[in-house]
LOZA-20661 format. One record per residue (C-alpha): residue number from 1; residue in one letter; x, y, z. Coordinates in pm, 1 decimal. Layout:
<logu num="NUM" residu="A" east="X" north="Y" up="Z"/>
...
***
This chain:
<logu num="1" residu="M" east="-2638.8" north="3683.4" up="-22209.3"/>
<logu num="2" residu="S" east="-2339.6" north="3852.8" up="-22400.7"/>
<logu num="3" residu="A" east="-2283.6" north="3763.1" up="-22717.4"/>
<logu num="4" residu="L" east="-1912.3" north="3784.3" up="-22626.8"/>
<logu num="5" residu="Y" east="-1930.1" north="3475.6" up="-22408.2"/>
<logu num="6" residu="Q" east="-2128.7" north="3144.8" up="-22528.4"/>
<logu num="7" residu="N" east="-2095.6" north="2999.9" up="-22157.0"/>
<logu num="8" residu="E" east="-2234.0" north="3290.8" up="-21965.3"/>
<logu num="9" residu="N" east="-2483.4" north="3098.5" up="-21803.1"/>
<logu num="10" residu="M" east="-2228.8" north="2850.8" up="-21611.7"/>
<logu num="11" residu="L" east="-2004.8" north="3078.9" up="-21525.4"/>
<logu num="12" residu="K" east="-2294.9" north="3231.5" up="-21331.9"/>
<logu num="13" residu="T" east="-2417.0" north="2926.2" up="-21232.3"/>
<logu num="14" residu="L" east="-2047.1" north="2798.5" up="-21056.9"/>
<logu num="15" residu="S" east="-1988.1" north="3151.8" up="-20949.5"/>
<logu num="16" residu="E" east="-2306.7" north="3147.1" up="-20744.4"/>
<logu num="17" residu="A" east="-2215.3" north="2798.3" up="-20587.5"/>
<logu num="18" residu="F" east="-2142.4" north="2742.3" up="-20203.1"/>
<logu num="19" residu="G" east="-1810.2" north="2571.5" up="-20219.6"/>
<logu num="20" residu="P" east="-1506.7" north="2751.4" up="-19970.6"/>
<logu num="21" residu="S" east="-1237.9" north="2576.0" up="-19933.3"/>
<logu num="22" residu="G" east="-1258.4" north="2213.2" up="-19787.8"/>
<logu num="23" residu="Y" east="-1600.9" north="2197.3" up="-19866.0"/>
<logu num="24" residu="E" east="-1631.6" north="2155.1" up="-20267.9"/>
<logu num="25" residu="D" east="-1870.7" north="1918.9" up="-20259.6"/>
<logu num="26" residu="A" east="-2194.7" north="2134.1" up="-20462.7"/>
<logu num="27" residu="V" east="-1935.6" north="2264.0" up="-20749.1"/>
<logu num="28" residu="A" east="-1831.7" north="1909.6" up="-20773.7"/>
<logu num="29" residu="A" east="-2170.8" north="1804.6" up="-20847.5"/>
<logu num="30" residu="L" east="-2304.9" north="2048.8" up="-21071.3"/>
<logu num="31" residu="I" east="-1929.3" north="1981.8" up="-21259.2"/>
<logu num="32" residu="A" east="-2020.6" north="1637.5" up="-21256.2"/>
<logu num="33" residu="E" east="-2319.9" north="1703.5" up="-21427.9"/>
<logu num="34" residu="Y" east="-2224.4" north="1950.5" up="-21678.8"/>
<logu num="35" residu="V" east="-2016.9" north="1699.4" up="-21799.5"/>
<logu num="36" residu="Q" east="-2118.5" north="1333.7" up="-21798.2"/>
<logu num="37" residu="E" east="-2187.9" north="1237.7" up="-22136.7"/>
<logu num="38" residu="S" east="-1818.0" north="1397.0" up="-22219.9"/>
<logu num="39" residu="A" east="-1536.2" north="1159.5" up="-22054.7"/>
<logu num="40" residu="D" east="-1469.5" north="811.8" up="-22090.2"/>
<logu num="41" residu="A" east="-1408.8" north="754.4" up="-21746.4"/>
<logu num="42" residu="Y" east="-1395.7" north="988.9" up="-21406.6"/>
<logu num="43" residu="C" east="-1333.0" north="954.7" up="-21032.2"/>
<logu num="44" residu="R" east="-1317.8" north="1084.7" up="-20731.6"/>
<logu num="45" residu="D" east="-923.0" north="1033.9" up="-20543.5"/>
<logu num="46" residu="K" east="-980.5" north="1030.1" up="-20121.1"/>
<logu num="47" residu="L" east="-880.9" north="1392.0" up="-20137.8"/>
<logu num="48" residu="G" east="-1169.1" north="1460.2" up="-20313.1"/>
<logu num="49" residu="N" east="-1049.9" north="1626.1" up="-20678.8"/>
<logu num="50" residu="L" east="-1252.3" north="1558.3" up="-20950.2"/>
<logu num="51" residu="I" east="-1057.9" north="1407.9" up="-21239.8"/>
<logu num="52" residu="F" east="-1237.9" north="1302.2" up="-21613.9"/>
<logu num="53" residu="K" east="-1040.7" north="1166.9" up="-21850.1"/>
<logu num="54" residu="V" east="-1034.0" north="1199.4" up="-22246.8"/>
<logu num="55" residu="C" east="-921.3" north="891.4" up="-22392.8"/>
<logu num="56" residu="G" east="-677.2" north="988.9" up="-22753.2"/>
<logu num="57" residu="G" east="-668.2" north="837.8" up="-23089.9"/>
<logu num="58" residu="G" east="-606.0" north="896.0" up="-23431.7"/>
<logu num="59" residu="P" east="-260.1" north="1017.9" up="-23588.8"/>
<logu num="60" residu="G" east="-44.8" north="1072.8" up="-23347.7"/>
<logu num="61" residu="Y" east="-165.6" north="842.3" up="-23096.2"/>
<logu num="62" residu="H" east="36.7" north="590.5" up="-22929.7"/>
<logu num="63" residu="A" east="-135.2" north="341.9" up="-22765.6"/>
<logu num="64" residu="E" east="87.3" north="149.9" up="-22579.6"/>
<logu num="65" residu="N" east="290.1" north="412.2" up="-22441.4"/>
<logu num="66" residu="P" east="76.9" north="716.3" up="-22474.5"/>
<logu num="67" residu="T" east="143.1" north="1108.2" up="-22345.1"/>
<logu num="68" residu="R" east="-84.9" north="1235.6" up="-22070.8"/>
<logu num="69" residu="V" east="-196.1" north="1587.8" up="-22104.0"/>
<logu num="70" residu="M" east="-363.9" north="1730.0" up="-21749.2"/>
<logu num="71" residu="I" east="-601.2" north="1995.7" up="-21734.9"/>
<logu num="72" residu="A" east="-607.7" north="2170.1" up="-21378.9"/>
<logu num="73" residu="G" east="-839.5" north="2437.1" up="-21215.6"/>
<logu num="74" residu="H" east="-945.6" north="2450.2" up="-20870.5"/>
<logu num="75" residu="M" east="-1326.2" north="2473.0" up="-20754.6"/>
<logu num="76" residu="D" east="-1290.1" north="2649.8" up="-20418.0"/>
<logu num="77" residu="E" east="-1344.4" north="2980.8" up="-20280.0"/>
<logu num="78" residu="I" east="-1245.0" north="3180.3" up="-20008.3"/>
<logu num="79" residu="G" east="-1450.5" north="3200.7" up="-19732.1"/>
<logu num="80" residu="M" east="-1521.6" north="3191.0" up="-19374.7"/>
<logu num="81" residu="M" east="-1550.8" north="2891.4" up="-19097.8"/>
<logu num="82" residu="V" east="-1681.5" north="2924.9" up="-18731.8"/>
<logu num="83" residu="R" east="-1452.3" north="2998.4" up="-18458.6"/>
<logu num="84" residu="R" east="-1698.4" north="3060.2" up="-18155.8"/>
<logu num="85" residu="I" east="-2041.4" north="3162.8" up="-18052.7"/>
<logu num="86" residu="S" east="-2103.6" north="3454.6" up="-17844.1"/>
<logu num="87" residu="D" east="-2365.9" north="3415.5" up="-17556.7"/>
<logu num="88" residu="E" east="-2571.3" north="3634.2" up="-17786.1"/>
<logu num="89" residu="G" east="-2516.3" north="3429.9" up="-18030.7"/>
<logu num="90" residu="C" east="-2330.8" north="3566.7" up="-18244.3"/>
<logu num="91" residu="L" east="-2047.8" north="3380.1" up="-18501.3"/>
<logu num="92" residu="Y" east="-1707.4" north="3503.0" up="-18473.5"/>
<logu num="93" residu="F" east="-1464.0" north="3371.3" up="-18748.9"/>
<logu num="94" residu="A" east="-1131.0" north="3261.8" up="-18885.9"/>
<logu num="95" residu="L" east="-1090.0" north="3346.0" up="-19270.8"/>
<logu num="96" residu="I" east="-1082.7" north="3063.2" up="-19505.7"/>
<logu num="97" residu="G" east="-785.4" north="3205.4" up="-19798.0"/>
<logu num="98" residu="E" east="-672.4" north="3545.8" up="-19808.3"/>
<logu num="99" residu="I" east="-948.8" north="3812.8" up="-19798.6"/>
<logu num="100" residu="D" east="-940.3" north="4197.9" up="-19759.9"/>
<logu num="101" residu="V" east="-1064.0" north="4236.1" up="-19403.6"/>
<logu num="102" residu="R" east="-1155.9" north="4580.0" up="-19545.0"/>
<logu num="103" residu="A" east="-1413.3" north="4523.4" up="-19764.6"/>
<logu num="104" residu="L" east="-1603.9" north="4230.3" up="-19501.5"/>
<logu num="105" residu="C" east="-1798.5" north="4487.7" up="-19237.4"/>
<logu num="106" residu="G" east="-2142.8" north="4472.4" up="-19408.3"/>
<logu num="107" residu="R" east="-2127.9" north="4212.5" up="-19633.9"/>
<logu num="108" residu="R" east="-2411.1" north="3948.0" up="-19652.2"/>
<logu num="109" residu="V" east="-2309.1" north="3573.3" up="-19605.4"/>
<logu num="110" residu="R" east="-2439.3" north="3237.2" up="-19648.7"/>
<logu num="111" residu="V" east="-2350.4" north="2980.3" up="-19368.1"/>
<logu num="112" residu="M" east="-2409.5" north="2602.9" up="-19438.6"/>
<logu num="113" residu="G" east="-2569.0" north="2518.7" up="-19080.9"/>
<logu num="114" residu="K" east="-2736.6" north="2163.9" up="-18995.2"/>
<logu num="115" residu="N" east="-3026.8" north="2228.1" up="-19217.0"/>
<logu num="116" residu="G" east="-2879.6" north="2369.9" up="-19516.4"/>
<logu num="117" residu="E" east="-2812.8" north="2774.5" up="-19546.5"/>
<logu num="118" residu="I" east="-2865.9" north="3043.8" up="-19346.5"/>
<logu num="119" residu="P" east="-2837.8" north="3417.7" up="-19462.4"/>
<logu num="120" residu="G" east="-2636.8" north="3642.2" up="-19247.6"/>
<logu num="121" residu="V" east="-2453.8" north="3954.5" up="-19249.0"/>
<logu num="122" residu="I" east="-2116.7" north="4049.6" up="-19108.8"/>
<logu num="123" residu="A" east="-2084.3" north="4310.8" up="-18854.7"/>
<logu num="124" residu="T" east="-1929.9" north="4441.2" up="-18549.8"/>
<logu num="125" residu="K" east="-1967.7" north="4753.4" up="-18274.6"/>
<logu num="126" residu="A" east="-2089.1" north="5058.3" up="-18415.3"/>
<logu num="127" residu="I" east="-1903.0" north="5346.1" up="-18499.1"/>
<logu num="128" residu="H" east="-2043.4" north="5576.8" up="-18261.7"/>
<logu num="129" residu="L" east="-1948.9" north="5374.7" up="-18008.2"/>
<logu num="130" residu="Q" east="-1593.7" north="5285.7" up="-18135.5"/>
<logu num="131" residu="S" east="-1347.7" north="5517.6" up="-17936.4"/>
<logu num="132" residu="A" east="-1124.4" north="5760.6" up="-18192.6"/>
<logu num="133" residu="Q" east="-820.1" north="5495.5" up="-18288.3"/>
<logu num="134" residu="E" east="-1085.6" north="5229.2" up="-18310.3"/>
<logu num="135" residu="R" east="-1226.5" north="5444.1" up="-18615.8"/>
<logu num="136" residu="R" east="-892.1" north="5535.0" up="-18769.3"/>
<logu num="137" residu="E" east="-775.0" north="5141.8" up="-18765.7"/>
<logu num="138" residu="T" east="-902.7" north="4882.2" up="-18968.2"/>
<logu num="139" residu="V" east="-1147.5" north="4629.3" up="-18772.1"/>
<logu num="140" residu="P" east="-902.7" north="4313.0" up="-18695.2"/>
<logu num="141" residu="V" east="-1113.2" north="3981.1" up="-18760.8"/>
<logu num="142" residu="N" east="-1135.2" north="3849.4" up="-18490.1"/>
<logu num="143" residu="K" east="-1349.6" north="4169.4" up="-18394.0"/>
<logu num="144" residu="L" east="-1631.7" north="4117.7" up="-18684.3"/>
<logu num="145" residu="Y" east="-1919.8" north="3816.2" up="-18595.1"/>
<logu num="146" residu="I" east="-2132.1" north="3718.7" up="-18833.2"/>
<logu num="147" residu="D" east="-2567.3" north="3785.3" up="-18723.2"/>
<logu num="148" residu="I" east="-2752.0" north="3518.5" up="-18832.7"/>
<logu num="149" residu="G" east="-3049.3" north="3659.6" up="-18674.7"/>
<logu num="150" residu="A" east="-2998.1" north="3454.3" up="-18306.6"/>
<logu num="151" residu="E" east="-3106.5" north="3575.5" up="-17981.5"/>
<logu num="152" residu="S" east="-2839.9" north="3334.4" up="-17787.4"/>
<logu num="153" residu="K" east="-2597.0" north="3086.7" up="-17784.6"/>
<logu num="154" residu="E" east="-2820.8" north="2782.2" up="-17794.3"/>
<logu num="155" residu="E" east="-3023.3" north="2902.3" up="-18059.4"/>
<logu num="156" residu="A" east="-2728.8" north="2980.7" up="-18294.3"/>
<logu num="157" residu="E" east="-2522.5" north="2637.2" up="-18191.6"/>
<logu num="158" residu="E" east="-2893.6" north="2472.5" up="-18319.0"/>
<logu num="159" residu="L" east="-2845.5" north="2638.1" up="-18641.9"/>
<logu num="160" residu="A" east="-2486.1" north="2678.0" up="-18722.5"/>
<logu num="161" residu="P" east="-2240.6" north="2502.2" up="-18484.2"/>
<logu num="162" residu="V" east="-1878.4" north="2582.3" up="-18451.4"/>
<logu num="163" residu="G" east="-1721.0" north="2458.9" up="-18731.1"/>
<logu num="164" residu="S" east="-1950.9" north="2598.8" up="-18970.1"/>
<logu num="165" residu="F" east="-1848.9" north="2708.1" up="-19321.3"/>
<logu num="166" residu="A" east="-1942.7" north="3052.8" up="-19487.3"/>
<logu num="167" residu="T" east="-1931.3" north="3233.3" up="-19813.4"/>
<logu num="168" residu="F" east="-2067.2" north="3539.8" up="-19963.5"/>
<logu num="169" residu="D" east="-2379.3" north="3613.0" up="-20094.2"/>
<logu num="170" residu="S" east="-2269.5" north="3748.1" up="-20438.0"/>
<logu num="171" residu="D" east="-2572.5" north="3729.6" up="-20676.1"/>
<logu num="172" residu="F" east="-2379.7" north="3730.5" up="-21070.1"/>
<logu num="173" residu="Y" east="-2476.6" north="3955.1" up="-21306.8"/>
<logu num="174" residu="A" east="-2325.3" north="4171.9" up="-21640.0"/>
<logu num="175" residu="F" east="-2301.5" north="4548.8" up="-21705.1"/>
<logu num="176" residu="G" east="-2153.4" north="4765.6" up="-21926.3"/>
<logu num="177" residu="Q" east="-2237.2" north="4841.7" up="-22254.0"/>
<logu num="178" residu="D" east="-2338.2" north="4480.8" up="-22410.3"/>
<logu num="179" residu="G" east="-2279.2" north="4311.7" up="-22065.6"/>
<logu num="180" residu="R" east="-1952.7" north="4279.0" up="-22134.1"/>
<logu num="181" residu="Q" east="-1813.8" north="4309.3" up="-21781.6"/>
<logu num="182" residu="Y" east="-1890.6" north="3988.4" up="-21489.9"/>
<logu num="183" residu="K" east="-1957.1" north="4094.7" up="-21156.5"/>
<logu num="184" residu="G" east="-1947.4" north="3791.6" up="-20930.7"/>
<logu num="185" residu="K" east="-1751.2" north="3581.6" up="-20644.2"/>
<logu num="186" residu="A" east="-1522.0" north="3328.4" up="-20716.9"/>
<logu num="187" residu="F" east="-1379.9" north="3402.8" up="-21032.2"/>
<logu num="188" residu="G" east="-1056.7" north="3294.3" up="-20902.6"/>
<logu num="189" residu="G" east="-1128.3" north="2907.4" up="-20987.0"/>
<logu num="190" residu="R" east="-1468.8" north="2893.5" up="-21104.8"/>
<logu num="191" residu="S" east="-1396.3" north="3094.5" up="-21465.9"/>
<logu num="192" residu="G" east="-1123.9" north="2788.3" up="-21482.1"/>
<logu num="193" residu="C" east="-1363.9" north="2509.9" up="-21441.5"/>
<logu num="194" residu="A" east="-1613.6" north="2692.8" up="-21643.0"/>
<logu num="195" residu="A" east="-1367.8" north="2677.1" up="-21963.0"/>
<logu num="196" residu="M" east="-1234.6" north="2329.5" up="-21826.2"/>
<logu num="197" residu="V" east="-1611.4" north="2205.4" up="-21865.3"/>
<logu num="198" residu="A" east="-1676.3" north="2410.0" up="-22209.8"/>
<logu num="199" residu="V" east="-1322.6" north="2246.1" up="-22389.0"/>
<logu num="200" residu="M" east="-1455.7" north="1922.0" up="-22265.5"/>
<logu num="201" residu="Q" east="-1806.5" north="1996.5" up="-22442.2"/>
<logu num="202" residu="R" east="-1659.6" north="2065.9" up="-22742.3"/>
<logu num="203" residu="L" east="-1414.6" north="1776.5" up="-22789.4"/>
<logu num="204" residu="H" east="-1717.1" north="1580.7" up="-22711.5"/>
<logu num="205" residu="E" east="-1951.3" north="1772.7" up="-22931.7"/>
<logu num="206" residu="Q" east="-1719.2" north="1741.5" up="-23224.3"/>
<logu num="207" residu="G" east="-1610.8" north="1421.3" up="-23230.9"/>
<logu num="208" residu="K" east="-1247.4" north="1552.6" up="-23168.4"/>
<logu num="209" residu="L" east="-994.6" north="1232.4" up="-23107.7"/>
<logu num="210" residu="L" east="-659.6" north="1355.9" up="-22976.3"/>
<logu num="211" residu="P" east="-261.1" north="1201.8" up="-23012.3"/>
<logu num="212" residu="F" east="-296.5" north="1187.3" up="-22607.9"/>
<logu num="213" residu="D" east="-509.0" north="1137.0" up="-22314.8"/>
<logu num="214" residu="L" east="-672.0" north="1424.9" up="-22204.1"/>
<logu num="215" residu="Y" east="-734.3" north="1460.2" up="-21789.2"/>
<logu num="216" residu="F" east="-933.6" north="1748.6" up="-21626.8"/>
<logu num="217" residu="A" east="-839.3" north="1774.5" up="-21281.0"/>
<logu num="218" residu="F" east="-1096.7" north="1990.8" up="-21068.2"/>
<logu num="219" residu="T" east="-875.1" north="2051.8" up="-20757.8"/>
<logu num="220" residu="K" east="-969.1" north="2113.6" up="-20414.2"/>
<logu num="221" residu="C" east="-857.4" north="2380.2" up="-20151.3"/>
<logu num="222" residu="G" east="-667.2" north="2588.8" up="-20440.8"/>
<logu num="223" residu="E" east="-744.9" north="2921.9" up="-20217.4"/>
<logu num="224" residu="I" east="-550.6" north="2773.8" up="-19920.4"/>
<logu num="225" residu="G" east="-255.0" north="2656.6" up="-20116.1"/>
<logu num="226" residu="L" east="-339.5" north="2276.2" up="-20013.3"/>
<logu num="227" residu="S" east="-177.3" north="2201.2" up="-20398.7"/>
<logu num="228" residu="A" east="-464.6" north="1932.3" up="-20424.8"/>
<logu num="229" residu="G" east="-314.3" north="1959.9" up="-20779.9"/>
<logu num="230" residu="G" east="-19.2" north="1780.6" up="-20695.6"/>
<logu num="231" residu="V" east="-236.1" north="1502.0" up="-20565.7"/>
<logu num="232" residu="A" east="-411.2" north="1466.8" up="-20903.4"/>
<logu num="233" residu="A" east="-93.3" north="1429.6" up="-21111.0"/>
<logu num="234" residu="N" east="71.7" north="1189.6" up="-20861.5"/>
<logu num="235" residu="G" east="-231.5" north="988.6" up="-20989.6"/>
<logu num="236" residu="I" east="-211.3" north="1076.7" up="-21326.6"/>
<logu num="237" residu="D" east="142.5" north="1122.8" up="-21377.8"/>
<logu num="238" residu="P" east="111.7" north="1376.4" up="-21703.1"/>
<logu num="239" residu="D" east="380.7" north="1454.6" up="-21932.1"/>
<logu num="240" residu="Y" east="253.8" north="1805.8" up="-21986.9"/>
<logu num="241" residu="A" east="3.3" north="2066.0" up="-21756.6"/>
<logu num="242" residu="I" east="-202.3" north="2350.0" up="-21817.6"/>
<logu num="243" residu="V" east="-309.2" north="2545.6" up="-21503.7"/>
<logu num="244" residu="L" east="-600.2" north="2772.2" up="-21555.0"/>
<logu num="245" residu="D" east="-675.3" north="3036.5" up="-21286.5"/>
<logu num="246" residu="A" east="-752.0" north="3422.1" up="-21231.7"/>
<logu num="247" residu="I" east="-483.9" north="3687.8" up="-21182.2"/>
<logu num="248" residu="E" east="-547.1" north="4000.5" up="-21001.0"/>
<logu num="249" residu="S" east="-521.0" north="4298.5" up="-21281.8"/>
<logu num="250" residu="A" east="-435.0" north="4612.9" up="-21066.6"/>
<logu num="251" residu="D" east="-542.7" north="4810.3" up="-21356.2"/>
<logu num="252" residu="Y" east="-749.1" north="5017.0" up="-21160.0"/>
<logu num="253" residu="D" east="-795.6" north="5388.9" up="-21213.8"/>
<logu num="254" residu="G" east="-485.1" north="5607.1" up="-21050.3"/>
<logu num="255" residu="V" east="-251.6" north="5311.7" up="-21045.3"/>
<logu num="256" residu="P" east="38.6" north="5384.1" up="-21263.0"/>
<logu num="257" residu="E" east="92.8" north="5176.3" up="-21562.4"/>
<logu num="258" residu="G" east="425.6" north="5030.1" up="-21441.6"/>
<logu num="259" residu="K" east="207.5" north="4912.7" up="-21150.0"/>
<logu num="260" residu="R" east="-37.6" north="4690.9" up="-21353.0"/>
<logu num="261" residu="I" east="7.2" north="4312.3" up="-21405.0"/>
<logu num="262" residu="C" east="-270.6" north="4285.0" up="-21687.3"/>
<logu num="263" residu="S" east="-574.4" north="4428.3" up="-21798.6"/>
<logu num="264" residu="L" east="-900.7" north="4366.2" up="-21888.7"/>
<logu num="265" residu="G" east="-1028.8" north="4332.6" up="-22176.4"/>
<logu num="266" residu="Q" east="-687.5" north="4271.1" up="-22352.3"/>
<logu num="267" residu="G" east="-735.2" north="3877.2" up="-22380.2"/>
<logu num="268" residu="A" east="-612.7" north="3561.3" up="-22142.9"/>
<logu num="269" residu="V" east="-281.9" north="3569.6" up="-21942.8"/>
<logu num="270" residu="I" east="29.6" north="3370.0" up="-22052.7"/>
<logu num="271" residu="P" east="282.2" north="3460.2" up="-21760.8"/>
<logu num="272" residu="Y" east="648.3" north="3325.6" up="-21816.1"/>
<logu num="273" residu="L" east="636.8" north="3310.1" up="-21442.0"/>
<logu num="274" residu="D" east="472.9" north="3338.5" up="-21131.7"/>
<logu num="275" residu="P" east="597.0" north="3349.4" up="-20770.8"/>
<logu num="276" residu="G" east="767.0" north="2995.0" up="-20688.1"/>
<logu num="277" residu="T" east="736.2" north="2888.9" up="-21072.1"/>
<logu num="278" residu="I" east="888.8" north="2943.7" up="-21395.3"/>
<logu num="279" residu="Y" east="692.1" north="2816.2" up="-21684.8"/>
<logu num="280" residu="D" east="797.1" north="2575.8" up="-21963.3"/>
<logu num="281" residu="R" east="939.7" north="2856.7" up="-22228.3"/>
<logu num="282" residu="S" east="861.9" north="2624.4" up="-22514.3"/>
<logu num="283" residu="F" east="499.1" north="2550.0" up="-22439.9"/>
<logu num="284" residu="V" east="460.3" north="2897.8" up="-22298.2"/>
<logu num="285" residu="D" east="630.5" north="3006.5" up="-22665.8"/>
<logu num="286" residu="F" east="358.4" north="2727.4" up="-22860.9"/>
<logu num="287" residu="A" east="79.0" north="2890.8" up="-22652.3"/>
<logu num="288" residu="F" east="183.3" north="3226.1" up="-22780.5"/>
<logu num="289" residu="S" east="186.2" north="3096.9" up="-23134.0"/>
<logu num="290" residu="V" east="-114.1" north="2938.3" up="-23127.1"/>
<logu num="291" residu="S" east="-313.1" north="3234.3" up="-23048.3"/>
<logu num="292" residu="E" east="-146.0" north="3431.6" up="-23313.1"/>
<logu num="293" residu="L" east="-259.3" north="3194.4" up="-23581.4"/>
<logu num="294" residu="Y" east="-639.2" north="3146.1" up="-23462.7"/>
<logu num="295" residu="G" east="-664.5" north="3472.8" up="-23321.0"/>
<logu num="296" residu="V" east="-725.8" north="3444.5" up="-22988.4"/>
<logu num="297" residu="P" east="-672.7" north="3789.5" up="-22783.2"/>
<logu num="298" residu="V" east="-371.4" north="3710.9" up="-22526.1"/>
<logu num="299" residu="Q" east="-155.5" north="3940.7" up="-22305.8"/>
<logu num="300" residu="G" east="160.0" north="3865.1" up="-22044.7"/>
<logu num="301" residu="S" east="184.1" north="4035.1" up="-21709.8"/>
<logu num="302" residu="N" east="406.5" north="4234.0" up="-21635.5"/>
<logu num="303" residu="R" east="474.8" north="4207.6" up="-21285.1"/>
<logu num="304" residu="L" east="459.8" north="3882.5" up="-21074.6"/>
<logu num="305" residu="A" east="135.8" north="3804.8" up="-20845.0"/>
<logu num="306" residu="G" east="-32.7" north="3539.3" up="-20637.1"/>
<logu num="307" residu="G" east="85.5" north="3186.6" up="-20727.7"/>
<logu num="308" residu="S" east="-81.3" north="2884.8" up="-20854.8"/>
<logu num="309" residu="D" east="-65.7" north="2508.7" up="-20789.9"/>
<logu num="310" residu="A" east="204.6" north="2461.6" up="-21096.0"/>
<logu num="311" residu="R" east="482.3" north="2601.4" up="-20826.7"/>
<logu num="312" residu="V" east="399.8" north="2239.9" up="-20728.5"/>
<logu num="313" residu="L" east="314.9" north="2031.0" up="-21061.0"/>
<logu num="314" residu="Q" east="635.7" north="2078.2" up="-21238.3"/>
<logu num="315" residu="S" east="831.6" north="1901.8" up="-20945.8"/>
<logu num="316" residu="V" east="570.7" north="1599.8" up="-20923.3"/>
<logu num="317" residu="G" east="754.8" north="1253.1" up="-20992.2"/>
<logu num="318" residu="T" east="1005.6" north="1279.2" up="-21276.6"/>
<logu num="319" residu="G" east="872.5" north="1648.7" up="-21362.1"/>
<logu num="320" residu="I" east="563.1" north="1759.4" up="-21532.1"/>
<logu num="321" residu="R" east="645.0" north="2058.9" up="-21855.7"/>
<logu num="322" residu="T" east="376.9" north="2320.4" up="-21701.8"/>
<logu num="323" residu="M" east="242.2" north="2643.2" up="-21833.6"/>
<logu num="324" residu="S" east="-53.8" north="2825.1" up="-21705.9"/>
<logu num="325" residu="I" east="-331.1" north="3044.4" up="-21874.9"/>
<logu num="326" residu="Q" east="-493.7" north="3332.1" up="-21656.4"/>
<logu num="327" residu="L" east="-799.6" north="3580.0" up="-21646.9"/>
<logu num="328" residu="P" east="-749.9" north="3922.1" up="-21568.2"/>
<logu num="329" residu="V" east="-983.9" north="3993.9" up="-21292.7"/>
<logu num="330" residu="R" east="-969.0" north="4281.2" up="-21079.4"/>
<logu num="331" residu="N" east="-1096.5" north="4264.8" up="-20685.1"/>
<logu num="332" residu="R" east="-1010.1" north="3873.3" up="-20697.8"/>
<logu num="333" residu="L" east="-1013.2" north="3825.7" up="-20352.1"/>
<logu num="334" residu="S" east="-1373.2" north="4002.0" up="-20232.3"/>
<logu num="335" residu="A" east="-1709.5" north="3907.8" up="-20324.8"/>
<logu num="336" residu="S" east="-1718.6" north="4133.2" up="-20629.1"/>
<logu num="337" residu="C" east="-1459.8" north="4021.1" up="-20836.9"/>
<logu num="338" residu="V" east="-1490.7" north="4174.4" up="-21230.0"/>
<logu num="339" residu="A" east="-1406.2" north="3987.6" up="-21499.3"/>
<logu num="340" residu="M" east="-1434.1" north="4060.9" up="-21922.8"/>
<logu num="341" residu="A" east="-1663.5" north="3824.3" up="-22130.5"/>
<logu num="342" residu="S" east="-1453.1" north="3859.2" up="-22415.4"/>
<logu num="343" residu="D" east="-1121.6" north="3784.1" up="-22161.3"/>
<logu num="344" residu="C" east="-1336.0" north="3461.5" up="-22073.7"/>
<logu num="345" residu="A" east="-1395.7" north="3333.9" up="-22449.1"/>
<logu num="346" residu="A" east="-1022.9" north="3414.6" up="-22478.5"/>
<logu num="347" residu="V" east="-933.3" north="3151.6" up="-22194.9"/>
<logu num="348" residu="E" east="-1188.4" north="2884.9" up="-22311.7"/>
<logu num="349" residu="N" east="-1063.4" north="2910.3" up="-22690.2"/>
<logu num="350" residu="L" east="-684.8" north="2939.7" up="-22679.3"/>
<logu num="351" residu="L" east="-717.0" north="2567.8" up="-22447.5"/>
<logu num="352" residu="Y" east="-934.7" north="2428.6" up="-22713.4"/>
<logu num="353" residu="S" east="-699.0" north="2545.1" up="-23014.3"/>
<logu num="354" residu="M" east="-418.1" north="2448.1" up="-22825.3"/>
<logu num="355" residu="L" east="-563.7" north="2117.5" up="-22732.2"/>
<logu num="356" residu="T" east="-683.4" north="2045.5" up="-23142.8"/>
<logu num="357" residu="N" east="-413.0" north="2189.6" up="-23284.7"/>
<logu num="358" residu="W" east="-129.2" north="2033.5" up="-23049.9"/>
<logu num="359" residu="K" east="233.3" north="2057.2" up="-23148.4"/>
<logu num="360" residu="M" east="490.9" north="1957.3" up="-22865.5"/>
<logu num="361" residu="N" east="688.9" north="1691.8" up="-22830.1"/>
***
């Protein structure tokens, strides 16, 4: 385990869990197990969001009308759903979320069948059978299929019928000097979930009483833009919200500096705006001031990238003052996300430092 991030094992467990959008129950069960003793109350709303409450107290807490702070992070990941089965037992699929089709052929996958997980491989027509034009073009998703070893349509239907979910079969591991980099899947949501769990545990272990009621909302379907965080916020009615997510860094070899969004190893990202969102400036300034005061490495983002529940959260009810803390990640929407251990620690430490040194009003 890297000394740079103490919660590496938890991130590994969450990263490797099966949980494409719409099928997050296994991830929710893991999170509930991690934090069952760290919250004062919890619920699962009708949509399936998992919400934990940590009651405030002590100086500055107004029991008759407490300030409410919400931390949101999505549990789901990109994946696939079986939409058709051929006579030969091949599973043709639709994509769940945004996935680069060019990186799919030959990938190992896990299909959630009738009786549990089934290993499979994404395949297409062999290259020596393709026409010259087919070889020049990216294989469209409707020409890709999952091979689960079935020899007929009937056998495949018995194992994994239409509507079955699938996701990448991708191991988590540390690499680079002193294991400072991580490779795994689902970093977009699970890195934020890991930080939220870790902060809940730290608050509980240290007996911290905060001047507000704190809600941790582990939300569904973030990768397909369902904005389940907005549903959770409608139930919580928070005054402030911090959205945890990952951001594609684009700091690849050969990409000019001006086109890079952020950089791995430079700390948590605090954006001023994202597509559809301009974050509360005083909230963002507070985050930067906390990072400077407590020595937490942070960086801004140079370009717009992606989006998050924040664009919906801001306009829930009478409005929510919102900001975001994001983990820089390479290959975010793939089976092989890459992140830095030190950046994972920075996201967690910034969130914890902000909550325990609250100066917003």
